[in-house]
Backbone as a chain_set.jsonl record, in Angstrom:
{"seq": "MALEGVNNYCHSEYDWSVAEDNPDIMSVTMGEETDSAFQVVFRSYTGAYVYFYVDKETGTTRMVEHVPAMNIENEAGTISLLDYVDKGK", "coords": {"N": [[-9.499, 0.444, 6.307], [-9.271, 3.168, 6.687], [-10.694, 4.394, 4.585], [-13.277, 3.364, 5.083], [-13.84, 4.403, 7.685], [-13.724, 7.229, 7.25], [-15.699, 7.477, 5.306], [-17.953, 6.679, 6.799], [-17.956, 8.738, 8.702], [-18.398, 10.995, 7.04], [-20.936, 10.402, 6.041], [-22.394, 10.622, 8.354], [-22.074, 13.256, 9.12], [-22.508, 15.057, 6.996], [-25.021, 16.31, 4.752], [-26.476, 14.151, 2.665], [-28.719, 14.033, 1.156], [-29.12, 15.67, -1.03], [-27.831, 14.358, -3.015], [-29.33, 12.217, -3.749], [-30.801, 11.95, -6.175], [-28.753, 12.195, -7.994], [-26.142, 10.567, -7.475], [-23.448, 10.837, -8.127], [-22.549, 13.381, -7.596], [-21.476, 13.67, -5.106], [-18.821, 12.273, -3.182], [-16.606, 9.843, -1.658], [-13.314, 9.073, -1.66], [-10.213, 7.245, -1.945], [-7.107, 8.872, -1.541], [-3.8, 9.988, -1.903], [-1.026, 8.095, -0.527], [1.282, 8.049, 2.138], [4.318, 7.156, 3.921], [3.481, 7.425, 6.544], [0.788, 8.171, 6.603], [-2.634, 7.951, 5.389], [-4.509, 9.424, 2.78], [-7.768, 10.533, 2.439], [-10.425, 11.558, 0.419], [-13.158, 13.702, 0.451], [-15.703, 14.755, -1.638], [-17.857, 17.367, -2.09], [-21.209, 18.236, -3.114], [-21.153, 20.922, -3.61], [-18.775, 21.5, -4.787], [-16.642, 21.783, -3.175], [-13.885, 20.371, -1.346], [-12.93, 18.03, 1.169], [-10.088, 17.093, 2.712], [-8.881, 14.293, 4.282], [-6.461, 13.342, 6.487], [-5.141, 10.538, 7.574], [-3.517, 9.267, 10.274], [-1.439, 6.51, 10.255], [-0.621, 5.0, 12.457], [-2.022, 5.881, 14.783], [-4.642, 6.548, 14.096], [-5.618, 9.056, 14.337], [-7.07, 11.779, 12.748], [-6.596, 14.38, 10.58], [-8.287, 17.157, 9.251], [-8.702, 18.993, 6.266], [-10.198, 21.608, 4.634], [-10.985, 22.506, 1.314], [-11.731, 24.877, -1.103], [-11.853, 25.057, -4.298], [-12.896, 26.898, -6.252], [-12.807, 29.333, -5.005], [-10.279, 29.488, -4.152], [-9.586, 28.834, -1.479], [-8.32, 27.467, 1.503], [-8.588, 25.705, 4.483], [-7.74, 24.614, 7.782], [-9.659, 22.145, 9.335], [-10.021, 20.818, 11.692], [-9.788, 17.868, 13.831], [-10.407, 14.339, 14.029], [-11.024, 11.226, 15.716], [-10.428, 8.46, 13.988], [-11.072, 5.901, 14.729], [-13.465, 6.089, 16.074], [-15.32, 5.925, 14.123], [-15.167, 3.576, 12.732], [-16.354, 0.356, 12.018], [-16.397, -1.632, 14.666], [-16.956, -4.283, 14.829], [-15.82, -5.73, 12.856]], "CA": [[-10.181, 1.037, 7.43], [-9.282, 4.623, 6.535], [-11.818, 4.741, 3.711], [-14.517, 3.027, 5.792], [-14.053, 5.362, 8.765], [-14.025, 8.555, 6.703], [-17.005, 7.362, 4.662], [-18.95, 6.686, 7.87], [-17.965, 10.094, 9.249], [-19.025, 11.897, 6.07], [-22.366, 10.115, 5.957], [-23.061, 11.058, 9.582], [-21.899, 14.695, 9.334], [-22.913, 15.869, 5.845], [-26.335, 16.019, 4.197], [-26.35, 13.458, 1.38], [-30.022, 13.983, 0.483], [-29.025, 16.359, -2.321], [-27.228, 13.438, -3.986], [-30.214, 11.07, -3.984], [-31.123, 11.843, -7.603], [-27.506, 12.159, -8.749], [-25.137, 10.187, -6.481], [-22.092, 11.161, -8.562], [-22.142, 14.74, -7.216], [-20.762, 13.591, -3.823], [-18.064, 11.027, -3.134], [-15.492, 9.644, -0.726], [-12.356, 8.23, -2.374], [-8.842, 7.218, -1.44], [-6.153, 9.764, -2.188], [-2.413, 9.55, -1.859], [-0.548, 7.434, 0.683], [2.686, 8.238, 2.496], [4.748, 6.153, 4.889], [2.837, 7.608, 7.844], [-0.628, 8.564, 6.551], [-3.512, 7.773, 4.236], [-5.342, 10.573, 2.46], [-9.086, 10.2, 1.922], [-10.974, 12.808, -0.104], [-14.604, 13.866, 0.343], [-16.1, 15.801, -2.582], [-19.222, 17.817, -1.838], [-21.978, 18.708, -4.265], [-20.847, 22.348, -3.809], [-17.482, 21.624, -5.447], [-15.607, 21.835, -2.14], [-13.267, 19.105, -0.965], [-12.343, 17.905, 2.496], [-9.018, 16.107, 2.694], [-8.685, 13.649, 5.568], [-5.127, 12.753, 6.598], [-5.29, 9.542, 8.625], [-2.254, 8.748, 10.799], [-1.503, 5.056, 10.183], [-0.39, 4.388, 13.768], [-2.954, 6.275, 15.839], [-5.994, 6.763, 13.606], [-5.957, 10.472, 14.431], [-7.338, 12.238, 11.394], [-6.605, 15.834, 10.396], [-9.154, 17.514, 8.129], [-8.41, 20.258, 5.601], [-11.223, 21.962, 3.653], [-10.46, 23.245, 0.163], [-12.751, 25.351, -2.037], [-11.077, 25.453, -5.474], [-13.443, 28.051, -6.961], [-12.455, 30.552, -4.28], [-8.882, 29.328, -3.756], [-9.553, 28.893, -0.018], [-7.987, 26.224, 2.187], [-8.616, 25.903, 5.93], [-7.719, 23.485, 8.699], [-11.034, 21.958, 9.777], [-10.056, 20.063, 12.934], [-9.348, 16.48, 13.847], [-11.307, 13.327, 14.589], [-10.423, 9.909, 15.91], [-11.029, 7.591, 12.983], [-11.56, 4.696, 15.387], [-14.848, 6.33, 16.469], [-16.184, 5.776, 12.946], [-14.903, 2.282, 12.09], [-17.164, -0.737, 12.579], [-15.521, -2.431, 15.528], [-17.336, -5.687, 14.732], [-15.097, -6.401, 11.757]], "C": [[-10.267, 2.562, 7.303], [-10.479, 5.058, 5.702], [-13.151, 4.483, 4.417], [-14.833, 4.068, 6.866], [-14.428, 6.742, 8.263], [-15.389, 8.542, 6.023], [-18.119, 7.407, 5.711], [-19.073, 8.077, 8.484], [-18.729, 11.036, 8.311], [-20.527, 11.654, 5.961], [-23.104, 10.527, 7.233], [-23.035, 12.576, 9.745], [-22.4, 15.588, 8.205], [-24.259, 15.396, 5.32], [-26.172, 15.428, 2.793], [-27.66, 13.446, 0.598], [-29.984, 14.668, -0.878], [-28.463, 15.448, -3.411], [-28.115, 12.235, -4.288], [-30.525, 10.865, -5.457], [-29.88, 11.727, -8.48], [-26.351, 11.84, -7.794], [-23.7, 10.542, -6.872], [-21.632, 12.556, -8.129], [-21.441, 14.789, -5.86], [-20.018, 12.26, -3.793], [-17.036, 11.048, -2.017], [-14.561, 8.653, -1.416], [-11.002, 8.258, -1.686], [-7.991, 8.187, -2.252], [-4.769, 9.153, -2.113], [-2.092, 8.884, -0.525], [0.922, 7.767, 0.885], [3.067, 7.13, 3.462], [3.961, 6.232, 6.194], [1.331, 7.885, 7.778], [-1.313, 8.142, 5.265], [-4.234, 9.088, 4.016], [-6.653, 10.034, 1.895], [-9.746, 11.522, 1.565], [-12.499, 12.725, -0.175], [-14.876, 15.012, -0.617], [-17.569, 16.099, -2.364], [-19.9, 18.236, -3.132], [-21.7, 20.182, -4.569], [-19.549, 22.566, -4.581], [-16.333, 21.741, -4.468], [-15.095, 20.421, -1.862], [-12.863, 19.178, 0.495], [-11.336, 16.771, 2.389], [-8.82, 15.604, 4.111], [-7.316, 12.976, 5.55], [-5.125, 11.851, 7.817], [-3.914, 9.011, 9.018], [-2.365, 7.229, 10.889], [-1.353, 4.388, 11.544], [-1.506, 4.669, 14.759], [-4.407, 6.37, 15.386], [-6.455, 8.21, 13.741], [-6.025, 11.038, 13.022], [-7.46, 13.755, 11.361], [-7.412, 16.14, 9.147], [-8.769, 18.889, 7.594], [-9.481, 20.479, 4.54], [-10.598, 22.807, 2.55], [-11.617, 23.589, -0.77], [-12.011, 25.881, -3.263], [-11.578, 26.724, -6.157], [-13.066, 29.37, -6.3], [-10.998, 30.554, -3.821], [-8.705, 29.498, -2.24], [-9.215, 27.507, 0.525], [-7.887, 26.508, 3.673], [-8.464, 24.586, 6.665], [-9.118, 23.359, 9.278], [-11.141, 21.107, 11.031], [-9.539, 18.655, 12.795], [-10.467, 15.6, 14.397], [-10.473, 12.099, 14.893], [-11.137, 8.957, 14.962], [-11.65, 6.35, 13.63], [-13.005, 4.842, 15.868], [-15.827, 6.048, 15.338], [-15.958, 4.47, 12.183], [-15.74, 1.232, 12.798], [-16.246, -1.657, 13.368], [-15.855, -3.929, 15.489], [-16.59, -6.448, 13.664], [-13.764, -6.916, 12.213]], "O": [[-11.233, 3.17, 7.762], [-11.194, 5.988, 6.074], [-14.056, 5.314, 4.347], [-15.96, 4.556, 6.949], [-15.351, 7.364, 8.788], [-16.153, 9.499, 6.151], [-19.118, 8.101, 5.525], [-20.182, 8.539, 8.754], [-19.603, 11.784, 8.75], [-21.302, 12.598, 5.806], [-24.312, 10.757, 7.197], [-23.887, 13.131, 10.438], [-22.689, 16.762, 8.435], [-24.596, 14.217, 5.431], [-25.78, 16.124, 1.856], [-27.712, 12.907, -0.507], [-30.73, 14.293, -1.782], [-28.607, 15.739, -4.599], [-27.699, 11.328, -5.008], [-30.515, 9.734, -5.941], [-29.956, 11.212, -9.596], [-25.653, 12.752, -7.349], [-22.819, 10.544, -6.011], [-20.455, 12.887, -8.274], [-20.875, 15.818, -5.493], [-20.505, 11.252, -4.304], [-16.65, 12.099, -1.505], [-14.959, 7.529, -1.723], [-10.69, 9.184, -0.937], [-8.132, 8.305, -3.469], [-4.601, 7.941, -2.246], [-2.789, 9.08, 0.471], [1.708, 7.771, -0.062], [2.249, 6.27, 3.788], [3.791, 5.222, 6.876], [0.661, 7.838, 8.809], [-0.69, 7.994, 4.213], [-4.538, 9.794, 4.978], [-6.658, 9.193, 0.996], [-9.644, 12.494, 2.312], [-13.058, 11.807, -0.776], [-14.351, 16.112, -0.443], [-18.418, 15.211, -2.442], [-19.238, 18.551, -4.121], [-21.985, 20.645, -5.673], [-19.251, 23.69, -4.985], [-15.173, 21.792, -4.876], [-15.777, 19.427, -2.11], [-12.501, 20.24, 1.0], [-11.676, 15.645, 2.026], [-8.617, 16.392, 5.035], [-7.047, 12.135, 4.693], [-5.109, 12.326, 8.952], [-3.228, 8.385, 8.21], [-3.282, 6.713, 11.527], [-1.907, 3.31, 11.761], [-1.899, 3.773, 15.506], [-5.314, 6.281, 16.214], [-7.555, 8.555, 13.311], [-5.137, 10.8, 12.203], [-8.315, 14.338, 12.028], [-7.257, 15.485, 8.116], [-8.541, 19.826, 8.358], [-9.66, 19.647, 3.65], [-9.793, 23.701, 2.811], [-12.384, 22.716, -1.177], [-11.583, 27.036, -3.27], [-10.772, 27.544, -6.597], [-13.011, 30.407, -6.962], [-10.54, 31.502, -3.182], [-7.806, 30.202, -1.779], [-9.756, 26.501, 0.067], [-7.19, 27.435, 4.088], [-8.992, 23.562, 6.233], [-9.711, 24.362, 9.675], [-12.244, 20.707, 11.405], [-8.933, 18.289, 11.787], [-11.345, 16.059, 15.127], [-9.358, 11.948, 14.394], [-12.327, 8.685, 15.127], [-12.64, 5.815, 13.131], [-13.698, 3.842, 16.054], [-17.032, 5.943, 15.569], [-16.509, 4.287, 11.097], [-15.827, 1.217, 14.026], [-15.422, -2.37, 12.797], [-15.122, -4.745, 16.048], [-16.706, -7.67, 13.568], [-13.026, -7.504, 11.423]]}, "num_chains": 1, "name": "protein.A"}
């Protein structure tokens, strides 16, 4: 559910049209897992990453943006993952 919710969020919030000709330049993948959270990683065509830390109990998701080329990392807010998961499943 973590991957599905973050994928749905990323497709609703980010412009994927730049990846139509080359879909490999943008992605949403599972990252590391801890006892309390899943990490899901969005990679943008710009080379920036957004790390989503999904609380396993609540679905509250903390977002951290990272731009490796500029060595910048910023807190980017939170979302409720449950707002982006298909409730019909």
